[in-house]
C-alpha positions as CSV (number, residue, x, y, z in Angstrom):
1,M,0.0,0.0,0.0
2,S,1.4,3.4,-0.9
3,H,1.0,6.6,1.1
4,Y,1.5,10.2,0.3
5,G,3.4,12.1,2.9
6,T,3.3,10.5,6.4
7,P,2.3,6.8,6.5
8,E,0.3,7.2,9.7
9,R,-3.4,6.6,9.2
10,G,-5.8,9.3,10.4
11,T,-3.3,12.0,9.7
12,P,-5.0,14.8,7.7
13,Y,-3.7,15.4,4.2
14,N,-1.2,18.3,4.1
15,N,-1.0,19.8,0.7
16,P,2.7,20.7,0.0
17,V,1.6,23.4,-2.6
18,P,-0.3,26.2,-0.8
19,M,-3.1,28.2,-2.6
20,P,-2.1,31.6,-4.0
21,E,-2.4,34.5,-1.7
22,H,-5.3,36.1,-3.7
23,V,-7.6,33.1,-3.2
24,P,-9.4,33.2,0.1
25,H,-9.3,30.2,2.4
26,V,-12.4,28.0,2.5
27,D,-12.6,24.9,4.6
28,E,-13.4,21.6,2.9
29,I,-17.0,20.5,3.1
30,G,-16.1,17.4,5.0
31,A,-19.1,15.3,3.8
32,T,-19.2,11.9,2.2
33,S,-21.0,11.1,-1.0
34,A,-24.4,10.2,0.6
35,P,-25.0,13.6,2.3
36,L,-23.8,15.4,-0.8
37,K,-26.1,13.4,-3.0
38,S,-29.0,14.0,-0.7
39,A,-28.4,17.8,-0.8
40,S,-27.4,17.9,-4.4
41,F,-30.6,19.3,-5.9
42,F,-30.8,22.0,-3.2
43,I,-27.2,22.9,-3.6
44,G,-27.8,23.2,-7.4
45,E,-30.7,25.5,-6.8
46,K,-29.2,27.6,-4.0
47,C,-25.7,27.9,-5.6
48,R,-26.7,28.1,-9.2
49,E,-25.3,31.6,-9.9
50,F,-21.9,30.8,-8.3
51,N,-21.7,27.5,-10.2
52,E,-22.6,29.2,-13.5
53,D,-19.9,31.8,-12.9
54,F,-17.4,29.0,-12.2
55,M,-18.3,27.0,-15.3
56,L,-18.2,30.1,-17.5
57,C,-14.8,31.0,-16.1
58,K,-13.5,27.5,-16.8
59,S,-14.8,27.6,-20.4
60,Q,-13.1,30.9,-21.0
61,K,-9.9,30.6,-19.0
62,R,-7.5,28.0,-17.7
63,P,-9.0,26.1,-14.7
64,D,-6.2,27.4,-12.4
65,Q,-7.4,31.0,-13.1
66,C,-10.9,30.1,-11.7
67,L,-10.0,29.2,-8.1
68,L,-11.8,32.2,-6.6
69,E,-15.0,31.2,-8.4
70,G,-14.6,27.6,-7.3
71,R,-14.1,28.7,-3.7
72,R,-17.4,30.6,-3.9
73,V,-19.2,27.4,-5.0
74,T,-17.6,25.5,-2.1
75,R,-18.5,28.2,0.4
76,C,-22.2,28.3,-0.8
77,A,-22.5,24.5,-0.6
78,A,-20.9,24.3,2.9
79,D,-23.2,27.1,4.1
80,L,-26.3,25.2,2.8
81,L,-25.2,21.9,4.3
82,E,-24.8,23.7,7.7
83,K,-28.3,25.2,7.4
84,M,-29.7,21.8,6.4
85,R,-28.1,20.2,9.5
86,A,-29.5,22.9,11.7
87,A,-33.1,23.2,10.4
88,C,-33.9,19.8,8.9
89,A,-31.4,17.5,10.7
90,Q,-33.7,14.5,11.2
91,E,-35.1,14.5,7.7
92,F,-31.6,15.1,6.1
93,E,-30.0,12.3,8.2
94,A,-32.8,9.9,7.4
95,H,-32.5,10.5,3.7
96,W,-28.8,10.4,3.4
97,K,-28.6,7.2,5.5
98,C,-31.2,5.6,3.3
99,L,-29.0,6.5,0.2
100,E,-26.0,5.2,2.0
101,N,-27.7,1.9,2.7
102,N,-29.3,1.5,-0.7
103,N,-26.4,2.0,-3.2
104,Q,-27.1,5.7,-3.6
105,E,-30.4,5.0,-5.5
106,F,-32.9,7.8,-5.1
107,Y,-35.9,5.7,-6.1
108,L,-35.4,3.5,-3.0
109,C,-35.5,6.5,-0.7
110,R,-38.6,8.4,-1.9
111,K,-40.3,7.8,1.5
112,Q,-37.4,9.6,3.3
113,E,-37.0,12.2,0.6
114,R,-40.5,13.7,0.8
115,P,-40.2,15.0,4.4
116,L,-36.8,16.5,3.5
117,N,-38.2,18.2,0.4
118,A,-41.1,19.6,2.5
119,C,-38.7,20.8,5.3
120,M,-36.4,22.6,2.8
121,F,-39.3,24.3,1.1
122,T,-40.8,25.4,4.4
123,K,-37.6,26.6,6.0
124,Y,-35.7,28.0,3.0
125,G,-38.1,28.2,0.1
126,L,-35.9,25.7,-1.9
127,R,-37.8,23.3,-4.2
128,K,-36.3,20.2,-5.7
129,T,-36.4,20.4,-9.4
130,I,-35.0,17.8,-11.7
131,P,-33.5,19.3,-14.9
132,G,-35.1,17.9,-18.1
133,T,-38.4,16.9,-16.6
134,P,-41.0,17.2,-19.4
135,K,-43.5,20.0,-19.1
136,G,-46.9,18.8,-17.9
137,H,-45.5,15.6,-16.3
138,T,-45.3,15.0,-12.6
139,P,-41.6,14.9,-11.5
140,I,-40.5,11.4,-10.6
141,H,-39.8,12.3,-7.0
142,E,-43.4,13.5,-6.5
143,V,-45.1,10.4,-8.0
144,E,-47.2,8.8,-5.3
145,K,-47.1,5.2,-6.5
146,P,-44.1,4.8,-8.7
147,I,-43.6,1.6,-10.6
148,H,-40.0,1.2,-9.6
149,K,-39.7,-1.3,-6.7
150,A,-36.8,-2.3,-4.5
151,V,-37.2,-6.0,-5.5
152,Q,-35.6,-7.0,-8.7
153,K,-36.8,-10.0,-10.8
């Protein structure tokens, strides 16, 4: 097994190349894939403007010239995760734990997802919208009796 830097386990990664001085420090989000996936649609809605600025910058410049915009996206996502943990902690935890235990499949966690969506709308006015949902159709996460089941044949 190879290690970068110190071989002790549990030692935080120390990047030998510091960020440039003009880029403000932002702490890492510190979340695993399940909480990030659970919050992904809300992060997309809340941080849309920052993300669009970052993607535009990356398309027009070298990626290393867009660190400031990337930090804004990270700061926005971290802020929203903190708010979710504060206001909708039980719903958020139930949903991301369901995702963690069900191979990150949304369709297996709709029961836990609905209270989270309601809490986020009530507390922050954020609504889960899935890009590309056809006009006039009920979004898949709002279907009451979906045909997708957890049991495979």
